[in-house]
Each structure stands twice: as C-alpha cells, then as structure tokens.
C-alpha positions in Angstrom: -246.3 -42.7 9.2 -244.2 -40.7 11.2 -240.9 -42.4 13.0 -241.3 -42.7 16.9 -239.1 -43.7 19.4 -239.7 -46.0 22.5 -241.5 -43.6 24.4 -243.9 -42.9 22.1 -243.0 -39.3 20.9 -242.5 -38.3 17.4 -238.6 -38.4 16.2 -237.7 -35.0 14.6 -234.4 -35.6 12.6 -233.5 -31.7 12.2 -234.1 -31.2 16.2 -231.6 -34.0 16.7 -229.1 -32.4 14.2 -229.5 -29.0 16.0 -229.2 -30.8 19.3 -226.3 -33.1 18.5 -224.1 -30.5 16.0 -222.5 -28.0 18.0 -221.4 -26.5 14.5 -224.7 -26.9 13.0 -225.7 -23.6 10.8 -229.3 -22.2 11.2 -231.0 -21.8 8.1 -234.3 -20.0 9.3 -235.6 -18.4 12.4 -237.5 -21.5 13.0 -234.7 -23.4 13.4 -233.2 -20.6 15.6 -236.2 -21.0 17.7 -236.1 -24.7 17.8 -232.4 -24.5 19.4 -233.5 -21.8 21.9 -236.0 -24.3 23.0 -233.3 -26.8 23.1 -231.3 -24.8 25.6 -228.9 -23.5 22.9 -227.0 -20.2 23.4 -224.3 -18.4 21.8 -222.2 -16.2 24.3 -221.7 -13.1 22.4 -218.6 -12.4 24.8 -217.0 -15.7 24.2 -217.8 -16.6 20.4 -215.5 -17.5 17.9 -215.8 -17.7 14.1 -217.4 -21.2 14.3 -220.1 -19.7 16.9 -221.0 -16.5 14.8 -221.3 -18.5 11.3 -224.4 -20.5 13.1 -226.2 -17.5 12.5 -228.1 -17.0 9.5 -227.0 -14.2 7.3 -223.7 -13.6 8.8 -220.2 -13.5 6.5 -217.2 -15.0 7.4 -215.8 -11.4 7.2 -218.1 -10.4 9.9 -218.0 -13.0 12.2 -213.6 -12.7 11.9 -214.4 -9.0 12.7 -216.3 -9.5 15.7 -213.7 -12.0 17.0 -211.4 -9.5 16.3 -213.2 -6.6 18.3 -213.8 -9.1 21.5 -210.2 -9.8 21.2 -209.1 -6.4 21.2 -211.2 -5.7 24.6 -214.5 -4.6 22.8 -217.4 -5.4 24.8 -220.6 -6.4 23.2 -223.1 -6.0 25.8 -226.6 -5.8 24.2 -228.0 -6.2 20.6 -227.6 -2.6 19.9 -223.9 -2.8 20.2 -223.5 -5.8 18.2 -225.6 -4.2 15.4 -223.2 -0.9 15.6 -220.3 -3.3 15.2 -221.5 -4.8 12.3 -222.8 -1.4 10.9 -226.3 -2.8 10.3 -229.6 -1.6 11.6 -231.0 -3.4 15.1 -234.1 -4.4 13.6 -232.1 -6.6 11.2 -230.7 -8.7 14.3 -234.1 -8.8 16.4 -234.2 -12.5 15.0 -231.1 -13.5 16.2 -231.8 -12.2 19.7 -233.4 -15.4 21.5 -229.8 -17.4 20.8 -227.8 -14.5 21.9 -226.5 -14.5 25.2 -225.0 -11.1 26.2 -222.8 -11.3 29.3 -220.3 -9.1 31.0 -217.0 -10.4 32.4 -214.7 -8.6 34.6 -211.1 -8.2 33.2 -209.9 -9.5 36.6 -212.2 -12.8 36.1 -210.9 -16.2 35.6 -214.1 -17.2 33.7 -212.6 -15.0 30.6 -208.7 -14.5 30.8 -207.6 -11.5 28.6 -206.5 -12.7 25.3 -204.2 -10.8 23.2 -202.9 -11.3 19.6 -199.2 -12.1 19.6 -199.0 -11.0 15.8 -199.6 -7.5 17.1 -198.9 -7.2 20.8 -196.0 -5.2 22.3 -193.4 -6.9 24.5 -194.8 -4.9 27.3 -198.1 -6.4 26.5 -196.9 -9.9 26.5 -195.1 -9.6 29.8 -198.3 -8.9 31.2 -199.9 -12.5 30.6 -199.0 -15.3 33.1 -196.3 -17.4 32.1 -194.8 -15.1 29.9 -191.2 -14.4 30.7 -189.2 -11.6 29.3 -187.2 -13.9 27.5 -190.4 -15.6 25.9 -191.9 -12.1 25.1 -188.8 -10.9 23.5 -188.6 -14.5 21.3 -192.3 -14.0 20.2 -191.2 -10.8 19.1 -188.0 -11.8 17.4 -189.5 -14.3 15.5 -192.6 -12.4 14.3 -190.4 -10.0 13.0 -187.9 -12.2 11.3 -190.5 -15.2 10.2 -193.7 -13.1 9.7 -197.1 -13.4 11.7 -198.0 -16.4 13.2 -200.9 -18.4 11.4 -202.3 -20.1 14.5 -201.4 -21.8 18.0 -200.0 -24.6 16.0 -197.5 -22.5 14.3 -196.7 -20.5 17.2 -195.7 -23.7 19.2 -193.6 -25.0 16.5 -191.7 -21.6 16.0 -190.9 -20.8 19.4 -190.0 -24.7 19.9 -192.6 -24.7 23.3 -193.8 -28.2 24.7 -196.9 -29.5 25.2 -197.0 -28.5 28.8 -196.3 -24.9 27.8 -198.5 -24.4 24.9 -201.5 -26.0 26.8 -201.5 -23.0 29.5 -200.3 -20.4 27.5 -203.2 -21.0 24.5 -205.6 -19.5 26.9 -204.0 -16.2 26.6 -203.8 -16.0 22.5 -206.0 -14.8 20.0 -204.9 -15.2 16.4 
C-alpha cells in the first residue's frame, strides 16, 4: 500500500525532499525533471557554488570556476556560453537546460549589484563601491598585503574590525 496524505494523493518522499531541501543534489535527469515540475530553477547569473553543485556531474572545481567567472563580470547568457566556460560540448549540458534560467542583468541594475573580490581588487575598484570610503579601501589593501588573502566575509569583518551594520551593507558587494 502506498502512503497517502489526507487529500487522497500519493505521497512521494523524493518529491518532498527535492521541494524542501534547497541544497539537494540531483542525481538523475528524472530528478531534474521533477524539480522543474516543482518550479525549481537555477539562475545562472546569480548562482553560487552550492547552486552549481546541485547539478549531476559537475565538480567542485567547475562550480568554483563558474562563480569566479561570474564575479569577474563574465556573462553566461545561454547554454552555449556555459558549455564554453566549462570547456565541454553543448550536448553534454542539454540535460540541465530545463532547470537552468539564463537572465541578463544590467550592471546598473539594483537586482544584481556588481560584486568584486577584495583579494584581487585595486584601490580604485574598491572606491567605486557604495559605502567604501578612501580610508576603508586603503585599509583593505593594507590588511591584504600584510596578512594575506581574506578567506570569507567573516574573516574580512574581523580583520578590518567592521561592525555588524557595516558588514551587512558591504557583504552584497563582495565575492570571495
């Protein structure tokens, strides 16, 4: 006997898991199809490492590289762009197409503020960000040169002695 809910519909535990776990890693094309039916999409332009790792067959190295490319301003606007970035044939990625959402965001858009890597940015690049004063930009460069690369936003906050309010505003503009 199959489990049923109070509406008399068959309960599918896998469907429930996919629906409720935003980090669920799809194992098959059937699971991607199921996720698509549930309305789940991966926005390519805003995907993080965890989003990419949901796709079957992608490695951590590929996921990190894609996030770095996006952080540098490289636009992935179609499946062909994604295939070129991964150096694989388009046919290999066709199975992912139903769950991928390609979108263009203007650099001036507030929907996708430009993100820069404070480990590689010049002082001029840092000063272009809202809320980054000349003093803060200089402190970022000095700290980076003296203590090495920032590991993440928490390390960044601690090393620069930023308060919670400052970091909550700045974190939208940095990508490590």
